[in-house]
C-alpha positions as CSV (number, residue, x, y, z in Angstrom):
1,M,117.7,90.9,97.7
2,S,120.2,94.0,98.0
3,S,120.4,96.1,95.0
4,E,122.6,98.7,97.3
5,N,126.5,99.6,95.5
6,G,125.1,99.0,92.4
7,A,124.6,94.6,93.1
8,R,122.2,93.1,91.3
9,P,119.6,92.1,92.7
10,T,119.3,88.0,93.6
11,T,116.3,86.3,91.2
12,E,114.3,84.2,92.1
13,H,112.0,81.3,89.5
14,F,108.3,80.8,89.7
15,D,106.4,78.6,87.4
16,V,103.8,81.7,87.0
17,L,103.7,85.0,87.9
18,I,101.1,86.6,88.9
19,A,100.5,90.6,88.6
20,G,98.3,91.7,91.4
21,A,96.6,90.9,94.5
22,G,93.1,91.9,93.8
23,I,89.6,90.1,93.2
24,S,91.7,88.3,89.8
25,G,95.0,87.6,91.5
26,I,93.4,86.1,94.2
27,G,90.9,84.1,92.1
28,G,94.2,83.2,90.0
29,A,96.0,82.2,92.9
30,Y,93.0,79.9,94.0
31,H,92.2,77.8,91.0
32,L,96.2,77.1,90.6
33,T,96.8,75.5,93.8
34,K,93.5,73.9,93.0
35,Q,93.7,72.5,89.1
36,C,97.2,72.7,88.7
37,P,99.2,71.2,92.1
38,G,102.7,72.2,92.1
39,R,103.5,74.3,90.2
40,R,105.5,77.5,91.9
41,F,104.2,81.0,91.8
42,V,103.7,84.2,93.0
43,A,101.2,86.8,92.9
44,L,103.3,90.7,93.2
45,E,100.8,93.6,94.4
46,A,101.8,97.2,94.6
47,Q,100.4,97.9,97.3
48,D,100.7,97.4,100.6
49,G,97.6,94.8,101.6
50,F,95.0,92.2,99.1
51,G,91.8,93.5,97.1
52,G,93.0,96.1,94.9
53,T,89.9,98.0,93.9
54,W,88.3,97.8,97.5
55,R,91.6,98.7,98.8
56,T,92.3,101.9,96.6
57,H,88.9,103.4,97.2
58,R,87.7,104.5,100.1
59,F,85.8,107.1,100.1
60,P,82.2,107.5,102.0
61,G,80.2,104.1,101.4
62,I,82.3,102.0,98.6
63,R,80.1,99.7,97.5
64,S,80.0,96.9,94.9
65,D,77.2,98.2,91.7
66,S,77.4,94.5,90.9
67,D,75.4,92.2,93.3
68,L,78.0,89.4,94.9
69,H,76.2,86.2,94.5
70,T,78.0,86.7,90.6
71,F,80.7,89.2,91.9
72,G,82.1,86.6,94.6
73,Y,84.0,83.8,93.1
74,R,82.2,80.7,91.9
75,F,83.6,78.6,94.5
76,K,83.0,80.2,97.8
77,P,79.0,80.7,98.1
78,W,78.4,85.1,99.6
79,S,75.7,85.1,102.6
80,G,75.3,88.5,102.7
81,A,73.4,91.0,101.1
82,P,73.6,90.6,97.0
83,I,75.2,94.7,96.9
84,A,77.9,94.8,99.7
85,T,80.4,97.6,100.9
86,A,83.8,97.3,100.6
87,E,84.7,96.0,104.3
88,K,83.0,92.9,103.6
89,I,84.0,92.4,100.4
90,L,87.5,92.4,101.7
91,A,86.6,90.2,105.0
92,Y,85.0,87.8,101.6
93,M,89.0,87.9,100.0
94,G,90.4,87.5,103.3
95,E,88.6,84.2,104.2
96,V,90.1,83.1,100.6
97,I,93.5,83.4,101.5
98,E,93.2,82.3,104.5
99,E,91.1,79.6,103.6
100,N,93.8,78.2,100.9
101,G,96.9,78.7,102.5
102,L,97.3,81.9,99.6
103,A,99.4,84.0,102.1
104,R,102.6,82.6,101.5
105,H,102.7,82.9,97.8
106,I,102.1,86.9,98.3
107,R,104.1,89.9,98.1
108,Y,102.9,92.9,99.1
109,R,104.8,96.1,98.2
110,H,106.2,94.8,95.4
111,R,105.3,97.7,92.3
112,I,106.4,95.6,88.9
113,V,108.5,98.0,86.6
114,S,109.3,96.0,83.9
115,A,108.6,92.7,82.3
116,S,111.1,91.2,79.3
117,W,110.7,87.6,77.7
118,S,113.4,86.0,76.3
119,G,113.2,83.6,73.3
120,E,116.1,81.5,74.1
121,H,115.7,81.5,77.6
122,K,111.7,80.7,77.2
123,R,111.1,82.9,80.5
124,W,109.9,86.5,81.4
125,T,112.6,88.5,83.8
126,I,109.9,90.4,86.2
127,E,111.7,93.3,88.0
128,A,109.8,95.6,91.1
129,D,110.4,97.8,93.1
130,R,109.9,97.1,97.2
131,G,107.7,99.9,98.7
132,D,108.9,98.6,102.1
133,S,113.0,98.8,101.3
134,G,113.0,100.9,98.2
135,E,115.3,97.8,97.0
136,R,115.0,96.8,93.5
137,A,113.7,92.9,93.0
138,R,114.1,90.4,90.4
139,F,112.2,87.2,89.1
140,T,112.0,84.8,86.3
141,A,109.4,83.0,85.4
142,K,107.6,80.7,82.7
143,F,104.3,81.9,82.6
144,L,102.5,85.4,83.3
145,W,99.5,86.1,84.5
146,M,98.6,89.4,84.3
147,C,95.9,90.5,87.4
148,Q,96.6,94.2,87.6
149,G,92.2,95.6,86.4
150,Y,92.0,97.8,83.5
151,Y,93.0,101.4,85.8
152,R,95.9,103.7,87.3
153,H,95.1,103.0,90.9
154,A,97.4,106.1,92.2
155,E,95.2,108.6,90.3
156,G,92.0,108.9,88.9
157,Y,90.5,110.7,85.9
158,T,89.8,114.6,86.1
159,P,89.2,117.1,83.1
160,Q,90.9,119.9,83.4
161,W,88.2,123.0,83.6
162,P,89.5,126.7,82.8
163,G,89.5,128.6,86.6
164,M,90.5,125.3,88.9
165,A,93.4,126.8,90.3
166,A,91.2,129.5,91.5
167,F,88.8,127.6,93.9
168,C,89.4,128.4,97.0
169,G,88.0,125.1,98.6
170,R,89.1,121.5,98.0
171,I,88.7,119.5,94.9
172,V,88.8,116.0,95.7
173,H,88.8,113.2,93.4
174,P,86.9,109.4,95.1
175,Q,90.3,107.4,94.2
176,T,92.4,109.0,96.7
177,W,89.5,110.2,99.2
178,P,91.6,112.5,101.5
179,E,91.3,110.9,105.1
180,D,91.4,114.4,106.7
181,L,88.0,115.5,105.3
182,D,85.1,116.5,107.1
183,V,82.3,117.5,104.6
184,S,80.1,118.7,107.7
185,G,78.4,122.2,107.6
186,K,80.2,122.1,104.0
187,R,78.4,122.8,100.7
188,V,79.3,120.1,99.0
189,V,79.5,119.4,94.9
190,V,79.9,115.5,93.0
191,I,80.8,115.8,90.0
192,G,79.2,113.6,88.0
193,S,76.6,111.1,87.1
194,G,77.8,107.2,87.2
195,A,78.3,104.3,89.9
196,T,80.5,106.2,92.4
197,A,78.6,109.8,92.5
198,A,75.6,107.8,92.6
199,T,76.9,106.1,96.1
200,L,79.1,109.2,96.5
201,V,75.6,111.0,96.8
202,P,73.8,108.8,99.3
203,A,76.8,108.7,101.9
204,L,77.0,112.3,101.6
205,A,73.8,113.1,102.4
206,G,72.6,115.3,105.1
207,K,75.5,115.3,106.5
208,C,76.2,118.7,104.0
209,A,74.9,121.8,104.4
210,Q,74.1,121.4,101.1
211,L,75.0,118.7,98.3
212,T,74.0,118.6,94.9
213,M,75.0,116.1,91.8
214,L,76.4,117.9,88.7
215,Q,75.8,116.0,86.0
216,R,76.6,117.0,82.1
217,S,73.9,114.2,80.9
218,P,71.7,111.9,82.9
219,T,72.6,108.3,83.5
220,F,70.4,105.3,83.1
221,Y,70.6,103.3,87.1
222,I,68.4,100.2,88.4
223,T,66.8,100.3,91.6
224,G,65.8,97.5,93.9
225,R,65.6,95.8,97.5
226,N,69.7,95.0,99.1
227,A,68.3,91.5,99.3
228,I,67.9,88.5,96.7
229,E,64.1,86.9,97.3
230,L,64.9,83.7,95.7
231,A,68.2,83.4,98.3
232,E,65.5,84.8,101.7
233,T,63.2,81.9,100.4
234,L,66.1,79.1,99.9
235,R,67.7,79.7,103.5
236,E,64.2,79.6,105.0
237,L,64.3,76.6,103.4
238,K,67.6,75.2,105.6
239,V,68.8,74.8,101.7
240,P,72.9,74.4,102.1
241,E,74.5,77.6,101.1
242,E,76.8,75.9,98.5
243,W,73.1,75.3,96.4
244,V,72.3,78.1,97.8
245,H,75.5,80.5,96.1
246,E,74.5,78.2,92.6
247,I,71.4,78.0,92.4
248,V,70.7,81.9,92.2
249,R,73.8,82.7,90.8
250,R,72.6,81.1,88.0
251,K,68.5,82.7,88.4
252,I,70.5,86.1,88.6
253,L,72.4,85.4,84.9
254,K,69.6,84.1,82.9
255,D,67.8,87.3,84.3
256,Q,70.6,89.6,82.9
257,A,71.2,87.1,79.7
258,V,67.2,88.3,79.2
259,F,67.4,92.0,79.9
260,T,70.7,92.6,77.8
261,Q,69.1,90.5,75.0
262,R,65.9,92.8,76.2
263,A,67.9,96.3,76.0
264,R,69.7,95.7,72.4
265,H,66.2,94.0,71.1
266,E,63.1,96.7,72.7
267,P,65.5,99.4,73.8
268,E,62.5,101.3,74.2
269,K,60.3,99.4,76.6
270,V,63.2,98.9,79.1
271,K,64.6,102.3,79.5
272,Q,60.4,103.2,81.0
273,E,61.2,100.7,82.4
274,L,64.3,101.6,84.5
275,L,62.5,105.3,84.4
276,A,59.6,103.8,86.5
277,G,61.7,102.2,88.3
278,V,63.3,105.6,89.3
279,R,59.9,108.2,89.3
280,K,58.4,105.7,91.9
281,Y,60.8,107.1,94.3
282,L,61.1,110.5,93.3
283,G,56.8,110.9,91.7
284,E,55.5,112.4,89.2
285,D,56.3,115.8,89.4
286,F,60.0,115.5,89.2
287,D,61.7,116.1,86.1
288,L,62.6,113.2,85.2
289,D,62.8,114.2,81.1
290,K,65.9,116.6,81.8
291,H,67.5,115.0,84.8
292,F,67.0,111.5,84.4
293,T,66.6,110.1,80.5
294,P,69.2,109.4,79.0
295,R,70.7,110.2,75.3
296,Y,71.4,106.8,74.6
297,R,69.6,103.4,74.8
298,P,70.3,101.4,77.7
299,W,73.0,98.7,78.3
300,R,75.4,101.5,76.0
301,Q,76.9,101.9,78.9
302,R,76.3,100.2,82.8
303,I,74.0,100.8,84.4
304,A,74.2,100.7,87.8
305,F,72.1,99.4,90.7
306,I,70.4,101.5,92.9
307,P,69.8,99.5,96.7
308,D,66.9,101.0,97.8
309,G,66.9,103.5,95.6
310,D,68.6,105.2,98.2
311,L,69.9,108.1,95.9
312,F,66.8,109.4,94.8
313,C,65.4,108.9,98.6
314,A,67.6,111.7,98.8
315,I,66.9,114.2,96.6
316,R,63.5,113.4,97.7
317,D,63.7,113.9,101.2
318,G,66.2,117.1,100.3
319,K,68.8,115.6,101.2
320,A,70.7,116.7,97.4
321,S,69.8,117.6,94.6
322,V,70.5,117.1,90.6
323,V,71.8,119.7,88.4
324,T,71.7,118.9,84.6
325,D,74.4,121.7,83.1
326,E,77.0,121.8,81.1
327,I,80.7,123.0,83.2
328,D,81.6,127.4,81.6
329,C,84.5,127.4,84.8
330,F,85.5,126.9,87.8
331,T,85.2,130.0,89.9
332,E,87.0,131.3,93.4
333,S,83.5,130.1,95.2
334,G,81.9,127.2,92.5
335,I,81.2,126.9,89.6
336,R,79.8,128.4,86.6
337,L,77.7,126.3,84.3
338,K,77.2,126.8,81.2
339,S,73.7,128.1,82.1
340,G,74.4,130.6,83.7
341,A,73.8,129.9,86.9
342,A,76.8,128.9,89.7
343,L,76.5,126.8,91.7
344,E,78.7,128.1,95.4
345,A,80.7,125.6,96.6
346,D,82.9,124.5,99.7
347,V,84.1,121.0,98.1
348,I,84.5,119.4,94.8
349,V,84.4,116.0,94.4
350,T,85.5,114.7,90.7
351,A,83.6,111.7,89.9
352,T,84.0,112.2,87.1
353,G,86.2,108.5,86.0
354,F,89.4,106.4,86.2
355,K,92.7,106.7,83.4
356,L,93.1,103.5,81.6
357,N,95.8,101.6,82.7
358,V,96.7,98.9,80.2
359,L,99.0,96.0,81.3
360,G,99.8,97.9,84.6
361,D,101.8,100.7,83.7
362,I,104.6,97.9,83.4
363,A,107.6,98.5,80.2
364,F,107.0,95.3,78.1
365,A,109.8,93.5,75.7
366,I,109.6,91.0,73.7
367,D,113.5,90.0,73.1
368,G,114.6,92.9,73.3
369,K,111.8,95.1,71.7
370,P,109.3,97.0,73.6
371,L,105.3,95.4,73.2
372,R,102.9,97.7,70.8
373,F,99.9,96.4,73.1
374,G,98.0,98.0,70.3
375,E,99.0,96.3,67.1
376,S,97.8,93.0,68.3
377,V,95.3,90.8,68.2
378,T,93.6,88.7,71.0
379,Y,92.8,85.4,71.4
380,H,89.5,84.8,72.9
381,G,90.7,88.1,74.9
382,A,92.8,86.8,76.8
383,M,96.1,85.9,74.6
384,F,97.6,88.3,72.3
385,T,99.9,87.8,69.4
386,G,103.5,88.3,69.4
387,V,103.2,88.3,72.9
388,P,103.8,84.8,74.0
389,N,103.4,83.2,77.4
390,M,100.4,85.8,79.0
391,A,97.2,86.2,79.9
392,W,95.1,89.2,80.4
393,V,92.2,89.1,83.0
394,F,89.9,91.7,81.8
395,G,86.5,91.2,83.0
396,Y,82.7,92.8,81.7
397,F,81.9,95.8,81.3
398,R,77.6,94.3,81.7
399,A,78.0,91.6,84.0
400,S,80.4,91.3,87.0
401,W,84.1,91.2,86.5
402,T,84.7,87.8,88.5
403,L,83.1,85.8,86.0
404,R,85.4,86.3,83.8
405,T,88.6,85.7,86.3
406,D,86.9,82.4,87.1
407,L,86.8,81.7,83.5
408,I,90.3,82.8,82.5
409,A,91.9,80.6,85.3
410,D,90.1,78.2,83.6
411,F,91.6,78.7,80.7
412,V,95.0,79.2,81.8
413,C,94.9,76.0,84.0
414,R,93.7,74.0,80.7
415,L,96.9,75.6,78.9
416,L,99.7,75.1,81.7
417,K,98.8,71.2,81.9
418,H,98.2,71.1,77.5
419,M,102.0,72.7,77.0
420,D,103.1,70.0,79.4
421,T,101.3,67.1,78.0
422,R,102.9,68.9,74.8
423,G,106.5,69.4,76.2
424,A,106.1,73.0,75.2
425,G,108.4,76.0,77.0
426,V,106.0,78.3,74.9
427,V,102.8,79.1,73.5
428,V,102.0,81.9,71.3
429,P,98.9,82.9,69.5
430,A,99.8,83.8,66.0
431,L,97.0,84.5,62.5
432,R,96.4,81.5,60.6
433,P,96.7,81.8,56.8
434,E,92.6,81.8,56.3
435,D,93.4,84.8,59.5
436,R,95.2,87.7,57.8
437,G,93.6,90.0,56.1
438,M,90.8,89.9,59.2
439,P,89.0,93.2,59.3
440,L,90.1,94.3,62.7
441,S,88.0,96.0,65.5
442,P,89.1,97.9,68.5
443,W,88.4,96.3,71.5
444,V,85.4,97.0,72.5
445,D,82.4,97.4,69.6
446,V,82.4,101.4,70.4
447,E,79.0,101.7,69.2
448,N,77.7,98.9,71.6
449,F,79.2,100.1,74.9
450,N,81.7,103.6,74.9
451,P,81.9,104.7,79.1
452,G,84.5,107.4,78.7
453,Y,87.7,106.1,80.3
454,V,87.0,103.4,77.4
455,M,87.3,106.1,74.8
456,R,89.9,108.3,75.9
457,G,92.5,104.8,76.0
458,V,90.8,102.7,72.6
459,D,93.6,102.8,70.7
460,L,96.3,101.7,73.4
461,L,94.4,98.1,73.2
462,P,94.8,95.1,71.5
463,R,92.4,94.9,68.3
464,Q,89.6,92.6,67.4
465,G,89.1,89.6,64.0
466,D,85.5,88.7,63.2
467,R,85.6,85.6,64.1
468,M,86.0,83.3,66.7
469,P,89.2,83.2,68.3
470,W,90.0,86.3,67.7
471,R,86.9,87.4,68.9
472,H,86.7,89.6,72.2
473,T,83.2,89.8,72.9
474,Q,82.7,91.2,76.0
475,D,79.5,88.7,76.8
476,Y,79.7,86.1,79.2
477,W,76.9,84.0,77.5
478,S,79.0,83.3,75.4
479,D,82.3,83.8,76.6
480,K,81.2,80.5,79.2
481,D,80.6,78.1,76.4
482,D,83.6,79.5,74.2
483,L,86.6,79.1,76.1
484,P,86.1,75.7,77.8
485,A,85.7,74.7,74.5
486,A,88.1,76.4,72.7
487,D,90.4,74.1,70.5
488,L,93.6,74.3,71.9
489,E,95.0,72.7,68.6
490,D,93.7,74.4,65.7
491,G,96.1,76.5,64.6
492,A,95.8,79.6,66.4
493,L,98.1,78.6,69.3
494,V,101.9,78.4,68.0
495,Y,103.8,76.0,70.4
496,G,107.7,75.9,70.8
């Protein structure tokens, strides 16, 4: 694949090209081998190994905030604790690769830079920069399966506050945690209160001279044991792990469906139950109203699970503190708050979220015209009007990402086989006459779910309609019925 001296790289052709070898890409590769055997496919991964998020994020204590019985694949039982470390998740994914012979399909250090569709040739041309050689590689594929996630791996989101350049200590984003950072004896401020901050604080507690979680406003959390009682009971009864996995998954999903409905219909009652879980650790004298009572209703943002209440134990035991205030500016020695108070710091960690990444920051073109993704309308949240032969895995905010990975994989494999039956080389969603003029809304219902990283980039994302199949519900409990039943011949998909 040499491109030296201006020579064009050789081109490899595949039936399917998967972008990414994280949780979605590995899942897609597995399903292709099982449901569409014989298809030639490749997965291109920019990093030097599989894992996606679990390879990118290396900050202390990195762990899942979803239970692994549902975050794990439906086809491979998870036998450990429900909240797992990145190391254990990577080991689990490695087993999936090894057990199913997927390694031969993956090309690491291949960063996709462009993807161009040719209607004449009915295929995508994908160019990638190789990190190992610096050369350009070229591939063509009949179908493109985007499994690259939704945020920029190379950098996180850090707001720009006044005075940051004057701060004499280190400013660190968890997504690019320095290997040489030693917090021993340091005064550390963690800005944020989401799942990352809630993971970092207990991991750093006891190692710093002083540790503060600084939040602009409180977040909802769920507390509980890092164990599933039902799974423990089934294992005591010597039930096979495959059965344990399926039974526990169904029980968790049923409980989550009930909780989601309760959060919608009786938010105040759910709110008080969540706060009671926090109060159990912090006691009656702690100012729960100020520090842990959010202004929004439950489930309007993702709720992080705090295993064994470790975040609150660190606060209760005096190893960490929480401050609820807004930043006025950075100073040489730390942060000045709008209340006038000051936080002295040697290290400031900005656990302030992601930078939304739409289709991997890849330059897309359809028959020579740049793709304006935000102008398309989604088909079941998986395909897009005007974009041929492409699917995108965008997981769930309120349930485990991987649940949608499995559902989309089933849909893509069914679609590919349907195209074979039809003798079609092209499939593209298109609004039917009865759909034209229907009201369009953002990719997600911002009144129902509005995390910062989505709000900052929602205009870059496709829109959705007011009816199926043009809805992106973000609801596993409807998707699990709607996607398998999607009518591939109802006129919403145009074949050629």
